[in-house]
N, C-alpha and C positions, 0 to 999 in steps of 0.2 A: 504494500499500499504505499509505504514513503516513498518508495522507487518512481511509482505512478506518479506521486505529489511531484516529484524533482523531474519528473519529465512532462509536464502540466504542459499546456499551452501560454508563451507571456502572454500577458495583458497589453492594451492597447497602448499604454502608457509607458512599458519597457520595450514595446517595439519602437514607439516616439524616440526614445532616449537612448537607442540605439543607433535608431537611424541618425540625430543630429549628431551624437559621440564619434560615428564612422565618418560624416561629412567634415566634422571639426577637425578630427584626426588627418582627413584629405586634403583639405584646406593647408593647412600647416605642413603638412608634408608636401604640397606643388609649392611655394610658397619659398620652402627653406630648405628641406633637403633633397627636392628633386633634381638630377641632371640639367635641367632648364631653368632651375629657380631663379639662376643670378640673369635670366636674359628676361630685359623689363616688359612690361606690359598690364593691363589691368585685368582685376583681381576674376571677372566671371570667364574670360576665355584661356586663363592659367588652369584653373580646376574641370571646367566641362568642355566638352564639344559643342554644347548645345550652343554657344554664342553664335557660331558660325551656320547653325541651323537656325535660329530665329532671322538671323541678318539675312539670307537666303529667302525666309518666309516673308521678310518685310520687303526684301528686296532691293538692299541698299549696301550692298557687301564693300564693293569697291572705295564706296564714300567713305564710309566707316573704317576702310583699312587705309585710306589714305588721312585721315583724320590722327589713327593710331602710329602711324611713321612720322607723322607732323609732330606730333605728342612726346613719342620714346624715342626716336632716332631708326637708322637705317634697322635694326633688327628688334621685331617686335615677337613676342611671344602669343600663338593665336590658337593655343589649342593646348592641352596637356601635356602631348608629345610633337607639338609643331611650332616652328619658326617661321618668319617672313621676313624676307629682306627686301628693299628698296635701293640695295647699291647695283649701279650698272655692272660694277665690278663683279658681282658674284653670280652674273649670268653663265660664263664659261666654266663657272664650279660647279653648279647647280645644273646647268642642261649641257653634256657636255659631248664633245665630236669624238672624244675615244674614252672607254672604259667608261662608259655612259653610269650613272646614279640608276637605279631600279625605280622606277614608278611606283607608290605608294595604293593601297587597297581601294583609294578614293577613286579611281580607275574602274575598278571590280565593278563597281554597282550598276555600269551603263553596262556589260558585257551581255550580248544577246546571247538569250539559248536557245535552243532549239532548230538553230539552224546550222553551224559547223560545230566540228568538236574542236576548231582552231580560234582562236579570237582577231577580232579586228586590228589594225592597228593601233587606233586610240585606246582600246581597252587592255592590249599585250600587255603582260608587265615584266614578260619574261625579255629580258635586253637580246637574248642570243638568238633567240626565235625571231623577235621582231626585226631583227638584223636582217636574218635569211628571207624572212616573207615579204619584207619591203621592197628588197632585190626582184621578187616575180612579179609585183604589182606597180611598182613604182616606175616604169619605163612606159606606161600607159598614161601619166600625170605630167613629162616633161613638156616644156615651152612648146617645144618644136611639136611633137605630137599630139595637144591640145589645137595648137592653129592649124593645123591638117582640118578642122573642124569650123574652121572663122565664119564660112560660107553659110551655115548652121545657125551659129549663132545671130548673125547677119537677120535672118529669116526672122528672126525672136525680135531682133531691134526695130525693125520696119514693123512688125504687128504690132509691138509696143509703140510708136510713134503713133500710129493709126491710130489706135486707143486713146491717147494724149490728144490728137485735135479732135477728133470727137468731143473731148469733154472743153476744148478750148472754143470748140464751136459753138456749145448749149451756155457757155459762159457760167459754167458748171462746177463748184469746188470740189476736189476729189480727196480721198485719204490716200495721198502720194507714198505714205511708208508702205503700206499696203499691196498699190501696185508693184513698188518697187521689189517686194518678195514675191510677187505672182508671175513678177519675171524670170526671178530666180528660178522659180520651181521649172518654169519651163524650159530656161537654158541647161539646168541641170538634167531635164530630161531631155533634150536633145544629146546632149556629150555622152551622156551613159548608155540610154536607147535606142538613140537615133531618131527619136520623136518626140513634140511636145505631151505632156500632162492635160493642157487644154486649156490653163488658167488664164491664158489671154484672149482666148478666142471666143471661150463662155462667159468671158468677163466675172468669175466667179471664184472661190477657195472651192475648190474641186474635192470631194470627197471629205470637206472640213476639214483637210491635213492642218492648216495653218494653223486654224482655230483650236484645233487638237494637241498639236504639237506645245500652244503655247498654255494649256492648263497641265499636258501630261510632263515638260520639263522643269516646272518647277519642285515639280513631288518627287522625281527621280534625284535631283540636286541635293534635295534637302536632305533623303536619305545618302547619298552618296558622301556628303559632310559630315554624317553624324558619325557616331561607335558603330563597328559593322554587328554589334550583337541588337541594336537598335531597326536595321534596316528593314526586315520581315515587318515588324510590328508600324513601321510609320508608313509602309505601303499598303498593310491591313487596312490602318486606320483611316488612309487615304480615300479608301474605296466609300467610303460614308458619306464621302463630300460629293454633293448632286454634280451631275457631269464626268465624274471622274474615271467609271466604268466606260460611258461611252467614248470618254476622250482615246482611253489605252486600246478599246477596240478598233477606233479608225485610225491612230497609230499603226497597230497590227496589220490594218489594210494596206500601207506600205509595203511591209515586206512581203504579203500576201501577192500585191502586184511585181513587185522585184523576183520574186520565185517564178509565177505566171509568166514574164517577158523573157528570163532566161529560160524556162524550159522551151519554151516557143524559138527562140534563138539555137537552142541548143538542136532542134532538129531539121534546121536551114542545111542545107549543103554546105561543104567546105569552103568551096569555088565560091559560093556567095557571100560566104562571110567574110572572103578575104578582101572583097571588093567597098568594103564598109569601113568609116571612119573614126565611129564611135567607139568611147571605152570598151562596153557590152561585146564587142568583135574582139577586141584585142586581149581580152578576157580567154576568149573559147578559143583565139589562137595559141594561148598559152597552154590551153587543155589538150589541144590537139597535136603541139610541138612536145611539150613536156610535161603534161599534167602528173602523170601517172610517178614519175620521177620527184615532183616538188611537192608531193600531196596536194595538188590543188585543182579543184573539181567544180563543177553547176553550185556547189553550197558553198562555199566560198567565191563563189562570183556575186551570189544573192546576198552574202553577208557584206561586200565590198559597197555594192549597189548601192543597199538600205542606207548604210553607213551612208555612202556618198548623199545623196538626198538628203537626209536628216542635217548634216553638218555642213554642205555648200551651199545650199536655199538659205538657211537661215543668216550664218554667219557675212557673206556678201551683200545682203541685203541690209543688213545694220549699219556696215560701213558707208554702204552708197546714202544711204539715209541722214549719215553723219556730215556726209560732204555736200549735200545739200542744204542741209540745214544751218551749219557752220558761214557756208555761200549767203542764202536769206538773211543769216543774223549780220553779215558782215558786207555790206554794201559794195566796200572798196575792192577787196578781193573779187566780189562774183564781178563787179565793171570789169577787174582785170582780165578774168577769166573768159567776158563773153567779147572782149576787143580781140585778146590773144585767139579767139578761136575765130573769128572775122577774118582779120590779118590773114590767117593760112588759110583759110577757106575762098578767101578771092583773089590769092596768090596762087590756086591750083592745087595746093599740096594736100588737099584732103579729097577723100574719096566718099561714095555714100552707100550706105553707112560710112563711119571713118572706122579705119584700119587701127589695129593695136599700136604698128609699127611705127603708123603716123602721129599717134598720139605722141608716143617715147619722142620722138626727133624733133616735132614741129610744136608743140605744146605744154614747154615746162613747166609754165607757171600751175597751169592746169595740173598737171601732175604733182607738183609742188602740194596742192590743197588736198592732193589724196592721200597724200603721205604725211599730211599733218592732221588731217582730220582723222587716219587710222592710228597716228600716235595720240590723241586728244582724247578719243572716245574709241578702243578697241573692241570689238567684236566679242571678245571673250575676256572676260573679267574676274575670275576665279583664281584662288592659288593653285597654281599648277606645281603637284608635291609629287617629290622624291625621297628616298630613303638615304641618311647619311652612312657612307662607308665604312666598312672597316675599321679604317684608321682615323673614322672619323673627319670631320670638315671645320674648317677656322672661316666664320663669317664675320666681319666688322668686329673682329677682338674677341668674340666668342668662340668655346670649342664644344660643336656639335657633337656629341657622342653618336657611335653607329648606334642605326635601328631608328633614331629619330626623325622624323620629315622634317625637310627643308622645303622651302615655296616661297614663289614670285610671283605677282601680277602684273599684266601688262598694265594696269590700269596707273599702277602705283610708280612702277620703276621707270613708265614713258612722261612722266610728269619729272623727273629729277632735275634738279637746277644747276647740278654743278654740268651735266650734261645739255640739256638742252636750253639752258638761261633762265636767268631771274625772271623772265615773263613765261616760264613752262606750262602754265595755266590756261593762258591764251593763245588762240588760233592765228596762227602768225606763219603762213605761207612762206614768207621770204627768208625765214632760215635755214630752209632748205638749197635756197640759191645763194648762200654767202660765199661757198667755195668747197672744195671736192675734201679737203680736209677734213672741215668741220661737220662737212655730210656723212664721211665715213664713221667718226665719231659717235652718230648721233645712229645713223644703223648698228652701231653693236649694242647701244640702248635701246634699239626696240624688241618685243617681244612678243609681237600680237601674232606672227604665223610661227609661234613657236621658237626654240632653236637644239641646236645640236643635232642629236642622231632623230628627235621628234618632231623637228619642224615640218609643218602640216604640207602634205602629200597634195592635196589640193590648192596651195598656194599659185602657182600659174593659172589655174583656171580663174580664180578671184579677182588675179593683175589683169588679166584680159579681157574679162566681163568691166571691171570699173571703168579699166581705161578708155573703152570704147562705148557704152553706153551713156554716161555721165557729160560729155563734151556734147557727145550726140543731141542728147535730149537738150542742153545747153543751146546747141546750134539753131535747134528750131523755134522754142518756147521761151518768152520770159514767164520766171515762175516767182511766185511769192507767197508769203504767208497768208491765210486767209484769216487770221486771228493774229494775237500779240501774245498769247500765252507761251508759255515755255513748252517744251514736249514733254511727256512722262515716261521716265525712265524704269525698268525693272530689271534688277539681275538674278537671272536664275542661271549661271553660267554664260549663256550670250545672254549679254544686255539689249532688250529689245525696248524700241523707244514706240511711244502710242504718240496719238494726236498733231500728226505732220499734215496737217489738212492745207492744201494750196489751193490756189487760184492762178490758170496758166492761160496766156495770150498767144498767140504765134505769132512770131517775128515776121516781120514784113521781108 
């Protein structure tokens, strides 16, 4: 009987006190004895990853992260086992070209299940496997390879300009941010599959893909930045949020479509596939030439196409929104871009639509504006975390021991005043036109396409798309905000902007 009394269930008061005692001990440990205790930062992130979860929920992680670095310095503790660096000199230390640091388990939360036994390039945390796998698929994404499909991009651009002319003729305000994203989806569809998704043709969010990703991505990111043991709980709880299940099913529709298109293409004769220039055709050439040897099958094709759609359309649309928004908010820069385009056009240097090479050769100020918008508002603004190596890592005078996370955010490091100037918070395209020496130094401080062995494979697609469409739109239209409100932004990994409502006037 005495034993049963000894084993009796603790009272609620006892449980509460045990909980309080545990957390009091944990807080003291994190702030005094923990290997990262000496790294400055506020209390909440030092003791719990719920700080990052909350900031993603609110949608202002990059803003709060900049505030922390402004207050505490170049190295800040943003999690019990994670630090954030704002020092551009840390980029080659954390994102290396050789002996790369392993990605943290943050990326595992985005790993797709049930498609392939392999992981895609973004979520793969095995550096050896990533290097081998990237060699297989990367040739499809080179600048020269993508430029073979420039005519296909032009077809989408012509249709986009046509739709804008229709709005201008009606003197109707439009959600320009949404239309840029619809353009992005159709471009990705052409480059990946050789066909549009129909966003521009139907003038609508086909399959509610955009709306669904906007709902699903914050949930995935909240789960990813949290402790691994909470991920399942977060996703289960999210199912009770109205519209979540519908959004996840719609996102799954993208995966289903990717598989159907891949299966259809796989049935086509090899000779027909060789005549096509899209990325899907190149994937099937890999399968036919060496698929069995490199373990690359139709499943991997579906996997890479799905990731290409999700990552490609959103990220480029964000940067293009930024370029147009900052130009509308800075009339002098806007006027310079338009004058530069007019001059090149009158001189006969521009095709219709404008070629990528023509923008790069004849529109330097336009290129500077694109670079500056990419710098001040990078599309991906979350901590890209890595795991400190066996020997540890020295960052800003602190030693980070093996196993702890080290991270940087493009939204923070790309506003470093030592590299970009005391006016780093301002939109100033001229900074990119001062000298080659300064350009080189600033490029080393840019992280918007990643760095090291994990530089974004879709970078050539993004560059071509932006440098073609932006001057083409400004060539044909006067564009201005339809209201005086600032845009609304939300950081869910990708920093989406809303309320970019514009009026268009056709240029004479």
